[in-house]
DRENDO-1510 file (C-alpha; in Angstrom, 1 decimal, always signed):
<recs>
REC; n; res; u; v; w
REC; 1; MET; +17.3; +16.6; -19.8 .
REC; 2; ASN; +18.6; +14.7; -16.4 .
REC; 3; THR; +18.2; +10.9; -16.8 .
REC; 4; LYS; +20.5; +10.0; -13.2 .
REC; 5; ASN; +18.2; +8.7; -11.2 .
REC; 6; ILE; +17.1; +6.3; -13.7 .
REC; 7; THR; +18.2; +2.5; -13.1 .
REC; 8; ASP; +18.9; -0.1; -15.5 .
REC; 9; MET; +18.8; -3.2; -12.7 .
REC; 10; THR; +19.2; -5.9; -15.6 .
REC; 11; THR; +23.2; -5.9; -15.1 .
REC; 12; GLY; +25.7; -5.2; -11.7 .
REC; 13; SER; +25.0; -6.5; -8.4 .
REC; 14; THR; +21.5; -8.0; -7.2 .
REC; 15; THR; +21.4; -7.0; -3.7 .
REC; 16; ARG; +22.9; -3.5; -4.0 .
REC; 17; HIS; +20.0; -2.5; -6.5 .
REC; 18; LEU; +17.3; -3.9; -4.1 .
REC; 19; LEU; +18.9; -2.4; -1.2 .
REC; 20; HIS; +19.5; +0.9; -3.1 .
REC; 21; PHE; +15.9; +1.0; -4.5 .
REC; 22; ALA; +14.3; -0.1; -1.4 .
REC; 23; LEU; +15.8; +2.6; +0.8 .
REC; 24; PRO; +14.2; +5.5; -0.4 .
REC; 25; LEU; +11.0; +3.3; -0.3 .
REC; 26; LEU; +11.0; +2.9; +2.7 .
REC; 27; VAL; +11.8; +6.4; +4.0 .
REC; 28; GLY; +8.5; +6.8; +1.8 .
REC; 29; ASN; +6.4; +4.2; +3.6 .
REC; 30; LEU; +7.5; +5.7; +7.0 .
REC; 31; PHE; +6.5; +9.4; +6.0 .
REC; 32; GLN; +3.0; +8.3; +4.1 .
REC; 33; GLN; +2.3; +6.7; +7.5 .
REC; 34; PHE; +2.7; +10.1; +8.9 .
REC; 35; TYR; +1.1; +11.7; +6.3 .
REC; 36; ASN; -2.3; +9.3; +7.2 .
REC; 37; MET; -2.1; +10.3; +11.1 .
REC; 38; VAL; -1.9; +13.9; +10.5 .
REC; 39; ASP; -5.3; +14.6; +10.1 .
REC; 40; SER; -6.3; +12.0; +13.1 .
REC; 41; LEU; -3.8; +14.2; +15.4 .
REC; 42; VAL; -5.3; +17.6; +14.5 .
REC; 43; VAL; -8.9; +16.7; +14.7 .
REC; 44; GLY; -8.2; +14.6; +18.0 .
REC; 45; ASN; -6.1; +17.3; +19.5 .
REC; 46; TYR; -8.3; +21.2; +18.2 .
REC; 47; VAL; -11.8; +19.9; +17.0 .
REC; 48; GLY; -12.8; +17.0; +19.8 .
REC; 49; ALA; -13.5; +13.1; +19.7 .
REC; 50; ASN; -16.7; +12.8; +17.7 .
REC; 51; ALA; -14.4; +14.9; +14.6 .
REC; 52; LEU; -12.0; +12.7; +15.0 .
REC; 53; ALA; -14.4; +9.2; +15.4 .
REC; 54; ALA; -15.6; +10.8; +11.6 .
REC; 55; VAL; -12.3; +10.6; +10.6 .
REC; 56; GLY; -11.5; +7.1; +11.5 .
REC; 57; ASN; -14.8; +5.8; +10.5 .
REC; 58; CYS; -13.9; +6.8; +6.8 .
REC; 59; GLY; -10.8; +4.9; +6.6 .
REC; 60; SER; -11.5; +1.6; +4.9 .
REC; 61; MET; -14.0; +3.2; +2.5 .
REC; 62; ASN; -11.2; +5.9; +1.3 .
REC; 63; PHE; -9.1; +2.8; +1.0 .
REC; 64; LEU; -11.7; +0.7; -0.9 .
REC; 65; PHE; -12.1; +4.0; -3.2 .
REC; 66; PHE; -8.4; +3.9; -3.7 .
REC; 67; SER; -7.6; +0.9; -4.5 .
REC; 68; LEU; -8.7; +0.6; -7.8 .
REC; 69; SER; -6.4; +3.8; -9.3 .
REC; 70; LEU; -3.4; +2.0; -6.9 .
REC; 71; GLY; -4.0; -0.7; -8.7 .
REC; 72; LEU; -3.9; +0.2; -12.0 .
REC; 73; SER; -0.9; +2.5; -11.7 .
REC; 74; MET; +1.3; -0.7; -10.3 .
REC; 75; GLY; -0.3; -2.2; -13.8 .
REC; 76; ILE; +1.4; +0.5; -15.7 .
REC; 77; GLY; +4.6; +0.5; -13.6 .
REC; 78; ILE; +4.9; -3.3; -14.4 .
REC; 79; ILE; +4.8; -2.7; -18.2 .
REC; 80; VAL; +6.9; +0.0; -17.6 .
REC; 81; ALA; +9.1; -2.1; -16.4 .
REC; 82; GLN; +8.9; -5.1; -18.9 .
REC; 83; TYR; +9.3; -2.6; -21.7 .
REC; 84; PHE; +13.1; -0.8; -19.9 .
REC; 85; GLY; +14.0; -4.0; -19.8 .
REC; 86; ALA; +13.1; -4.8; -23.2 .
REC; 87; LYS; +14.8; -2.0; -24.2 .
REC; 88; ASN; +11.6; -1.0; -25.8 .
REC; 89; GLU; +11.6; +3.3; -25.8 .
REC; 90; GLU; +8.6; +3.4; -28.3 .
REC; 91; LYS; +6.5; +0.6; -26.2 .
REC; 92; ILE; +7.5; +3.2; -22.5 .
REC; 93; ARG; +6.3; +6.5; -24.7 .
REC; 94; THR; +3.6; +4.5; -25.7 .
REC; 95; THR; +2.8; +3.2; -22.0 .
REC; 96; ILE; +2.8; +6.4; -20.6 .
REC; 97; ALA; +0.4; +8.1; -22.8 .
REC; 98; ASN; -1.9; +5.5; -22.4 .
REC; 99; SER; -1.8; +5.9; -18.9 .
REC; 100; ILE; -2.8; +9.3; -18.7 .
REC; 101; TYR; -6.4; +7.8; -20.2 .
REC; 102; VAL; -6.8; +5.0; -17.9 .
REC; 103; LEU; -5.7; +6.4; -14.6 .
REC; 104; LEU; -7.8; +9.8; -15.2 .
REC; 105; SER; -11.1; +8.5; -16.5 .
REC; 106; VAL; -11.1; +5.9; -13.6 .
REC; 107; ALA; -10.2; +8.7; -11.0 .
REC; 108; VAL; -13.0; +10.6; -12.4 .
REC; 109; ALA; -15.5; +7.6; -12.4 .
REC; 110; VAL; -14.4; +6.6; -9.1 .
REC; 111; SER; -14.8; +10.2; -7.6 .
REC; 112; VAL; -18.6; +11.0; -8.6 .
REC; 113; ILE; -19.1; +7.4; -7.7 .
REC; 114; GLY; -17.9; +7.8; -4.2 .
REC; 115; ILE; -19.6; +11.2; -3.6 .
REC; 116; LEU; -22.5; +10.2; -4.3 .
REC; 117; ILE; -22.8; +7.0; -2.6 .
REC; 118; SER; -20.7; +8.1; +0.6 .
REC; 119; PRO; -24.5; +8.6; +2.4 .
REC; 120; ALA; -25.6; +5.5; +1.6 .
REC; 121; LEU; -23.1; +3.8; +2.3 .
REC; 122; LEU; -22.2; +5.1; +5.6 .
REC; 123; ARG; -25.4; +4.4; +6.9 .
REC; 124; LEU; -25.1; +1.1; +5.9 .
REC; 125; LEU; -22.4; +0.8; +7.7 .
REC; 126; GLY; -24.1; +1.9; +10.8 .
REC; 127; THR; -22.1; +4.9; +11.2 .
REC; 128; PRO; -23.5; +6.7; +14.4 .
REC; 129; ALA; -26.1; +9.5; +14.2 .
REC; 130; THR; -23.4; +11.7; +16.3 .
REC; 131; ILE; -20.6; +11.4; +13.4 .
REC; 132; ILE; -22.4; +11.3; +10.3 .
REC; 133; GLY; -23.1; +14.5; +9.0 .
REC; 134; ASP; -19.0; +14.7; +9.3 .
REC; 135; SER; -18.1; +11.6; +8.1 .
REC; 136; ILE; -20.3; +12.2; +5.0 .
REC; 137; ILE; -18.1; +15.4; +4.7 .
REC; 138; TYR; -14.7; +13.8; +4.9 .
REC; 139; LEU; -15.6; +10.9; +2.8 .
REC; 140; ARG; -17.1; +13.3; -0.2 .
REC; 141; VAL; -14.1; +16.1; +0.0 .
REC; 142; THR; -11.5; +12.9; +0.1 .
REC; 143; CYS; -13.6; +11.2; -2.9 .
REC; 144; ALA; -12.9; +14.9; -4.7 .
REC; 145; GLY; -9.3; +14.2; -4.7 .
REC; 146; ILE; -8.8; +11.2; -6.0 .
REC; 147; ILE; -7.3; +12.7; -9.5 .
REC; 148; GLY; -4.8; +14.2; -7.7 .
REC; 149; ILE; -4.2; +10.8; -5.6 .
REC; 150; ALA; -3.8; +9.0; -9.2 .
REC; 151; LEU; -1.4; +11.3; -10.9 .
REC; 152; TYR; +0.9; +11.1; -7.8 .
REC; 153; ASN; +0.9; +7.1; -7.8 .
REC; 154; GLY; +0.7; +6.9; -11.9 .
REC; 155; VAL; +4.0; +9.1; -12.5 .
REC; 156; ALA; +5.6; +7.2; -9.3 .
REC; 157; ALA; +5.2; +4.0; -10.2 .
REC; 158; ILE; +6.1; +4.8; -13.7 .
REC; 159; LEU; +9.9; +6.7; -12.1 .
REC; 160; ARG; +10.0; +3.5; -10.5 .
REC; 161; ALA; +9.8; +0.9; -12.9 .
REC; 162; LEU; +12.7; +3.1; -14.7 .
REC; 163; GLY; +14.5; +2.6; -11.4 .
REC; 164; ASP; +14.3; +5.5; -9.7 .
REC; 165; SER; +12.7; +5.2; -6.4 .
REC; 166; LYS; +14.4; +8.8; -5.2 .
REC; 167; THR; +12.4; +10.8; -7.1 .
REC; 168; PRO; +8.6; +10.0; -5.9 .
REC; 169; LEU; +10.2; +10.2; -2.3 .
REC; 170; TYR; +10.7; +13.9; -2.5 .
REC; 171; PHE; +7.3; +14.8; -3.7 .
REC; 172; LEU; +6.0; +12.3; -1.3 .
REC; 173; ILE; +7.1; +14.5; +1.4 .
REC; 174; VAL; +6.3; +18.2; +0.2 .
REC; 175; ALA; +2.6; +16.6; +0.1 .
REC; 176; CYS; +3.4; +15.9; +3.9 .
REC; 177; LEU; +4.6; +19.3; +5.0 .
REC; 178; ILE; +2.5; +20.9; +2.8 .
REC; 179; ASN; -0.7; +19.0; +4.5 .
REC; 180; ILE; +0.4; +19.3; +7.8 .
REC; 181; VAL; +0.7; +23.3; +7.6 .
REC; 182; LEU; -2.9; +23.8; +5.6 .
REC; 183; ASP; -4.1; +21.4; +8.2 .
REC; 184; LEU; -3.1; +23.9; +11.3 .
REC; 185; LEU; -4.5; +26.8; +9.2 .
REC; 186; PHE; -8.0; +25.0; +8.1 .
REC; 187; VAL; -8.5; +23.9; +11.3 .
REC; 188; LEU; -6.6; +26.7; +13.5 .
REC; 189; GLN; -7.1; +29.8; +11.9 .
REC; 190; PHE; -10.1; +29.1; +9.6 .
REC; 191; ASN; -12.3; +26.7; +12.3 .
REC; 192; TRP; -13.0; +24.4; +9.3 .
REC; 193; GLY; -13.2; +21.6; +11.1 .
REC; 194; VAL; -13.2; +18.3; +9.3 .
REC; 195; PHE; -14.2; +19.7; +5.9 .
REC; 196; GLY; -10.3; +21.8; +6.7 .
REC; 197; VAL; -8.8; +18.9; +7.4 .
REC; 198; ALA; -10.3; +16.8; +4.4 .
REC; 199; PHE; -9.5; +19.8; +2.4 .
REC; 200; ALA; -5.7; +20.1; +3.3 .
REC; 201; THR; -5.5; +16.3; +2.1 .
REC; 202; ILE; -6.9; +17.4; -1.5 .
REC; 203; ILE; -4.5; +19.6; -1.8 .
REC; 204; ALA; -1.4; +18.3; -0.8 .
REC; 205; GLN; -2.3; +15.3; -3.1 .
REC; 206; ALA; -2.9; +17.5; -6.0 .
REC; 207; VAL; +0.2; +19.7; -5.2 .
REC; 208; SER; +2.3; +16.5; -5.8 .
REC; 209; GLY; +0.7; +14.6; -8.2 .
REC; 210; ILE; +0.9; +18.0; -10.7 .
REC; 211; THR; +4.4; +18.6; -9.3 .
REC; 212; CYS; +5.3; +15.6; -9.9 .
REC; 213; VAL; +4.2; +15.2; -13.7 .
REC; 214; ILE; +6.0; +18.6; -14.1 .
REC; 215; TYR; +8.9; +17.2; -13.0 .
REC; 216; ALA; +8.5; +13.8; -15.3 .
REC; 217; TYR; +8.1; +15.9; -18.3 .
REC; 218; ARG; +10.8; +18.5; -17.4 .
REC; 219; LYS; +13.4; +15.8; -16.2 .
REC; 220; VAL; +12.8; +12.6; -17.9 .
REC; 221; PRO; +12.9; +12.0; -21.8 .
REC; 222; TYR; +10.3; +9.4; -22.1 .
REC; 223; PHE; +7.9; +11.7; -20.7 .
REC; 224; HIS; +8.3; +13.5; -23.8 .
REC; 225; LEU; +5.5; +12.2; -26.0 .
REC; 226; THR; +4.6; +12.4; -29.8 .
REC; 227; LYS; +0.7; +13.1; -31.3 .
REC; 228; GLU; +1.6; +9.1; -32.3 .
REC; 229; GLN; +2.0; +8.1; -29.3 .
REC; 230; LEU; -0.8; +9.9; -27.6 .
REC; 231; ARG; -2.8; +7.8; -29.8 .
REC; 232; PRO; -5.3; +5.4; -27.8 .
REC; 233; ASP; -3.5; +2.0; -27.7 .
REC; 234; MET; -5.9; -0.5; -27.1 .
REC; 235; ASP; -3.7; -3.2; -26.5 .
REC; 236; ILE; -1.6; -1.0; -23.7 .
REC; 237; ILE; -5.1; -0.3; -22.1 .
REC; 238; LYS; -6.4; -3.7; -21.8 .
REC; 239; LYS; -3.0; -5.1; -20.9 .
REC; 240; SER; -3.6; -2.0; -18.0 .
REC; 241; PHE; -7.0; -3.1; -16.7 .
REC; 242; VAL; -5.6; -7.4; -16.7 .
REC; 243; LEU; -2.5; -6.5; -14.9 .
REC; 244; GLY; -3.6; -3.8; -12.3 .
REC; 245; ILE; -7.2; -5.0; -11.4 .
REC; 246; PRO; -6.7; -8.1; -9.7 .
REC; 247; MET; -4.2; -6.1; -7.8 .
REC; 248; ALA; -7.0; -3.5; -6.5 .
REC; 249; LEU; -9.8; -6.2; -5.8 .
REC; 250; GLN; -6.7; -8.4; -3.6 .
REC; 251; ASN; -6.1; -4.9; -1.4 .
REC; 252; SER; -10.1; -4.7; -1.4 .
REC; 253; MET; -10.5; -8.0; +0.0 .
REC; 254; ILE; -7.9; -8.0; +2.3 .
REC; 255; ALA; -9.1; -4.6; +3.9 .
REC; 256; ILE; -12.5; -6.4; +4.0 .
REC; 257; SER; -10.8; -9.6; +6.2 .
REC; 258; CYS; -9.4; -7.5; +8.1 .
REC; 259; MET; -13.0; -5.8; +8.8 .
REC; 260; VAL; -14.1; -9.1; +9.4 .
REC; 261; LEU; -11.7; -9.4; +12.0 .
REC; 262; GLN; -12.3; -6.2; +14.0 .
REC; 263; GLY; -15.1; -7.8; +14.4 .
REC; 264; VAL; -14.2; -10.6; +16.1 .
REC; 265; VAL; -11.8; -8.3; +18.4 .
REC; 266; ASN; -14.7; -6.2; +19.4 .
REC; 267; SER; -16.5; -9.2; +20.8 .
REC; 268; PHE; -13.6; -9.4; +23.7 .
REC; 269; GLY; -14.2; -5.9; +24.6 .
REC; 270; GLU; -12.2; -2.6; +25.0 .
REC; 271; THR; -9.3; -3.8; +26.7 .
REC; 272; ILE; -8.5; -6.2; +23.9 .
REC; 273; MET; -9.6; -3.7; +21.3 .
REC; 274; ALA; -7.2; -1.3; +22.5 .
REC; 275; ALA; -4.0; -3.9; +22.9 .
REC; 276; TYR; -5.2; -4.8; +19.2 .
REC; 277; THR; -5.3; -1.6; +18.3 .
REC; 278; ILE; -1.6; -0.6; +19.6 .
REC; 279; ILE; -0.5; -4.3; +17.6 .
REC; 280; GLY; -1.6; -3.2; +14.7 .
REC; 281; ARG; -0.2; +0.4; +14.5 .
REC; 282; ILE; +3.3; -1.8; +15.6 .
REC; 283; GLU; +2.5; -3.9; +12.0 .
REC; 284; GLN; +2.0; -1.0; +9.9 .
REC; 285; VAL; +5.1; +0.0; +11.1 .
REC; 286; VAL; +7.0; -3.6; +10.6 .
REC; 287; GLN; +5.8; -4.0; +7.3 .
REC; 288; GLN; +7.3; -0.9; +5.4 .
REC; 289; PRO; +10.8; -2.5; +4.9 .
REC; 290; TYR; +9.1; -5.7; +4.0 .
REC; 291; SER; +6.8; -3.7; +1.7 .
REC; 292; SER; +9.5; -1.3; +0.2 .
REC; 293; LEU; +11.3; -4.5; -0.3 .
REC; 294; GLY; +8.3; -6.2; -2.5 .
REC; 295; MET; +8.3; -3.1; -4.5 .
REC; 296; ALA; +12.0; -3.0; -5.7 .
REC; 297; ILE; +11.9; -6.4; -6.3 .
REC; 298; THR; +8.6; -5.9; -8.7 .
REC; 299; THR; +11.0; -3.5; -10.3 .
REC; 300; TYR; +13.8; -5.4; -10.4 .
REC; 301; THR; +11.7; -8.6; -11.8 .
REC; 302; GLY; +9.8; -6.4; -14.2 .
REC; 303; GLN; +13.1; -5.1; -15.5 .
REC; 304; ASN; +14.3; -8.5; -15.8 .
REC; 305; VAL; +11.8; -10.7; -17.4 .
REC; 306; GLY; +12.0; -7.6; -20.0 .
REC; 307; ALA; +15.3; -8.6; -20.9 .
REC; 308; GLY; +14.9; -11.9; -20.9 .
REC; 309; LYS; +17.2; -13.1; -17.3 .
REC; 310; GLN; +14.7; -15.3; -15.9 .
REC; 311; GLU; +18.4; -16.6; -14.0 .
REC; 312; ARG; +18.5; -13.4; -12.3 .
REC; 313; VAL; +15.0; -12.9; -11.4 .
REC; 314; GLU; +15.6; -16.4; -9.5 .
REC; 315; GLU; +19.1; -14.3; -8.1 .
REC; 316; GLY; +16.5; -12.0; -6.7 .
REC; 317; PHE; +14.1; -14.1; -4.9 .
REC; 318; ARG; +16.9; -15.9; -3.0 .
REC; 319; LYS; +18.6; -12.3; -2.2 .
REC; 320; SER; +15.5; -10.6; -1.6 .
REC; 321; THR; +14.7; -14.2; +1.1 .
REC; 322; VAL; +17.5; -13.5; +2.8 .
REC; 323; ILE; +17.3; -9.9; +3.3 .
REC; 324; ALA; +13.3; -10.5; +5.2 .
REC; 325; LEU; +15.0; -13.4; +7.0 .
REC; 326; ILE; +17.7; -11.1; +8.5 .
REC; 327; PHE; +15.4; -8.1; +9.2 .
REC; 328; SER; +12.9; -10.8; +10.5 .
REC; 329; LEU; +15.1; -12.7; +12.6 .
REC; 330; LEU; +16.6; -9.0; +14.1 .
REC; 331; LEU; +13.0; -7.7; +15.2 .
REC; 332; ILE; +12.4; -11.2; +17.8 .
REC; 333; PRO; +14.6; -9.9; +20.3 .
REC; 334; ILE; +13.2; -6.3; +20.3 .
REC; 335; ALA; +10.1; -7.6; +20.4 .
REC; 336; TYR; +11.0; -9.8; +23.2 .
REC; 337; LEU; +13.4; -7.6; +25.1 .
REC; 338; LEU; +11.5; -3.8; +24.3 .
REC; 339; GLY; +8.1; -5.5; +24.6 .
REC; 340; HIS; +6.9; -3.2; +27.2 .
REC; 341; GLN; +8.7; -0.1; +26.6 .
REC; 342; ILE; +7.1; -0.3; +23.4 .
REC; 343; ILE; +3.4; -0.9; +24.4 .
REC; 344; GLY; +3.8; +1.4; +27.2 .
REC; 345; ALA; +4.3; +3.9; +24.8 .
REC; 346; PHE; +0.7; +4.2; +23.7 .
REC; 347; VAL; -1.1; +3.3; +27.1 .
REC; 348; LYS; -0.8; +3.4; +30.5 .
REC; 349; GLU; -3.5; +0.9; +32.1 .
REC; 350; PRO; -1.3; -2.2; +33.0 .
REC; 351; GLU; -3.7; -4.9; +31.6 .
REC; 352; VAL; -3.2; -3.2; +28.4 .
REC; 353; ILE; +0.3; -3.2; +28.3 .
REC; 354; ALA; +0.7; -7.1; +29.5 .
REC; 355; ILE; -1.9; -8.2; +26.9 .
REC; 356; GLY; -0.1; -6.1; +24.4 .
REC; 357; VAL; +3.3; -7.5; +25.4 .
REC; 358; LYS; +2.2; -11.1; +24.6 .
REC; 359; ALA; +0.0; -10.5; +21.7 .
REC; 360; LEU; +3.6; -8.5; +20.4 .
REC; 361; ARG; +6.2; -11.8; +21.1 .
REC; 362; ILE; +3.4; -14.2; +19.6 .
REC; 363; ASN; +3.2; -12.0; +16.2 .
REC; 364; SER; +7.0; -11.8; +16.0 .
REC; 365; LEU; +7.5; -15.3; +15.6 .
REC; 366; PHE; +5.5; -14.7; +12.3 .
REC; 367; TYR; +7.3; -11.8; +11.0 .
REC; 368; PHE; +9.6; -13.8; +8.7 .
REC; 369; ALA; +6.2; -15.3; +7.1 .
REC; 370; LEU; +4.6; -12.0; +6.8 .
REC; 371; GLY; +8.2; -11.1; +5.0 .
REC; 372; MET; +7.6; -14.2; +2.5 .
REC; 373; ILE; +4.0; -12.9; +1.7 .
REC; 374; TYR; +6.1; -9.9; -0.1 .
REC; 375; VAL; +9.1; -11.8; -1.4 .
REC; 376; PRO; +7.3; -13.7; -4.1 .
REC; 377; ARG; +4.4; -11.8; -4.6 .
REC; 378; ALA; +6.4; -9.0; -5.8 .
REC; 379; LEU; +8.5; -11.2; -7.7 .
REC; 380; LEU; +5.3; -12.6; -9.5 .
REC; 381; ASN; +3.7; -9.0; -10.0 .
REC; 382; GLY; +7.0; -8.4; -11.8 .
REC; 383; ALA; +6.8; -10.9; -13.9 .
REC; 384; GLY; +3.2; -10.1; -14.9 .
REC; 385; ASP; +1.6; -12.8; -13.0 .
REC; 386; THR; -0.6; -10.6; -11.3 .
REC; 387; GLY; -4.0; -13.3; -11.6 .
REC; 388; PHE; -2.4; -14.8; -8.7 .
REC; 389; ALA; -3.2; -11.9; -6.8 .
REC; 390; MET; -6.4; -12.8; -6.6 .
REC; 391; ILE; -6.0; -16.2; -5.4 .
REC; 392; ASN; -3.5; -14.8; -2.5 .
REC; 393; GLY; -6.4; -12.5; -1.5 .
REC; 394; LEU; -8.7; -14.8; -1.1 .
REC; 395; THR; -6.2; -16.9; +1.1 .
REC; 396; GLU; -6.3; -14.0; +3.4 .
REC; 397; VAL; -9.7; -13.3; +3.7 .
REC; 398; ALA; -10.1; -17.2; +4.2 .
REC; 399; GLY; -7.2; -17.4; +6.7 .
REC; 400; ARG; -8.7; -14.3; +8.8 .
REC; 401; ILE; -12.3; -15.5; +8.9 .
REC; 402; GLY; -11.5; -19.2; +9.2 .
REC; 403; TYR; -8.9; -19.4; +11.8 .
REC; 404; SER; -10.6; -16.1; +14.2 .
REC; 405; GLN; -13.3; -19.0; +14.2 .
REC; 406; ILE; -11.7; -21.9; +15.1 .
REC; 407; LEU; -9.0; -20.2; +17.6 .
REC; 408; THR; -10.8; -17.8; +19.7 .
REC; 409; ARG; -13.4; -20.3; +20.4 .
REC; 410; ILE; -11.0; -22.6; +21.8 .
REC; 411; PRO; -11.2; -21.9; +25.4 .
REC; 412; ALA; -7.5; -22.9; +26.2 .
REC; 413; LEU; -6.8; -20.0; +23.8 .
REC; 414; GLY; -9.8; -17.2; +23.8 .
REC; 415; TYR; -8.6; -14.0; +22.8 .
REC; 416; TRP; -5.4; -15.0; +22.2 .
REC; 417; GLY; -6.7; -16.9; +18.9 .
REC; 418; ILE; -7.0; -13.4; +17.6 .
REC; 419; TRP; -3.0; -12.8; +17.2 .
REC; 420; LEU; -2.4; -16.7; +16.6 .
REC; 421; THR; -4.8; -16.2; +13.5 .
REC; 422; THR; -2.7; -12.9; +12.2 .
REC; 423; GLY; +0.3; -15.6; +12.3 .
REC; 424; ALA; -1.5; -18.3; +10.9 .
REC; 425; THR; -3.2; -16.7; +7.9 .
REC; 426; TRP; +0.8; -15.0; +7.3 .
REC; 427; ALA; +1.8; -18.1; +7.0 .
REC; 428; THR; -1.0; -20.2; +4.9 .
REC; 429; THR; -0.3; -17.0; +2.5 .
REC; 430; ALA; +3.1; -17.2; +2.5 .
REC; 431; ILE; +3.2; -20.8; +1.5 .
REC; 432; VAL; +0.8; -20.6; -1.4 .
REC; 433; CYS; +2.7; -17.8; -2.8 .
REC; 434; VAL; +5.7; -19.7; -2.4 .
REC; 435; ILE; +4.2; -22.9; -3.9 .
REC; 436; ARG; +3.0; -20.5; -7.0 .
REC; 437; TYR; +6.4; -19.3; -7.7 .
REC; 438; LYS; +8.0; -22.7; -7.2 .
REC; 439; ARG; +5.4; -23.9; -9.9 .
REC; 440; GLY; +7.0; -21.4; -12.6 .
REC; 441; LYS; +3.9; -20.0; -13.7 .
REC; 442; TRP; +5.4; -16.8; -13.8 .
REC; 443; ARG; +8.3; -17.4; -16.8 .
REC; 444; THR; +5.8; -17.2; -19.1 .
REC; 445; LYS; +3.7; -14.1; -17.8 .
REC; 446; SER; +5.5; -11.6; -19.3 .
REC; 447; THR; +3.3; -8.7; -21.2 .
REC; 448; VAL; +6.5; -7.8; -24.1 .
REC; 449; LYS; +7.0; -11.4; -25.3 .
</recs>
């Protein structure tokens, strides 16, 4: 049995552990961004603008449907990491066994609900009649694939909790390649249009989920379960929901706040919308190193809290803060010196480029604040203080709604208040996260005590 990728983070260099763990996650996150773009690229180039709009129209709703299984996977990963740090192999196996019941039952329920309410939900959101047919098809088919997503996310979260961030990357790359090939096959050869790209997506997700399970069973000893361990454990199931649901709700609230801000952006017209869209695409890339570092901190913290080594958790916070600061400082000169080239790669209209360059420069000054959302939030999650995720989500909602209503109405700012809203929301949320960490409640939140 192969356990070479399992890493004990309770000993050894903190910085080395964090960077070694985060790098594969960064590559995986970038592939995930590419993976998410494939459907739009194929549809936009080979089916048409309306079909592209139908796919794009489902993005936020897909995120809401997927967020529950993602949050529960993260909660299960935290439990496994803490038991791994505590060297409690029996509980690790029991947690893995019960994750099957938690993730599959939720995935089936959400799939059925999503398929049933898709038409009503799309009409509620004012989907134009010209694209609602394709939108319903795309949303229903992708909802049918939630089980594959739950399988992959669940096993990936467990492997990461055991210190293995490389294996989930390999399966994600395979899924991305399968998705590309099937997209082209179903659209170009079979002429299946929107249904084809949706079907390709759920096949790729199912393959990645199933192969990930097979790998884990064959190579990771903790996945070899006895009949006793496979019995439902209500304590583990309860912990999975207690830890996972707040993180799922946090993601949902953040998505809703972004939709509200998009409404403010839309009120300024197409040029501002175009610039905002471009900056949003850049932000998605910029956030990946912070997100990867955050996932590393969650596992690192979970293992060390389980081992009772809170001093190493504090060291992890300090080292992570330095890493985030260095990365943030490197991005500022890039934004100021190469802004025209970066924005110009997306559009050719001079007005959009001029606005986008200034917006990029504004946002770059707040990147460290963005990093300092990920660092303490990830640490708190790893320690078991996931209840804070609700506070965190509410802070972002209040920030995006409140700041946008105030700043964009100041005549001297106007539409520049959009990007100042983003920066101010990051700064406010970061301050709240750091205060929560400093207060030290995370020290009492361990699930293995």
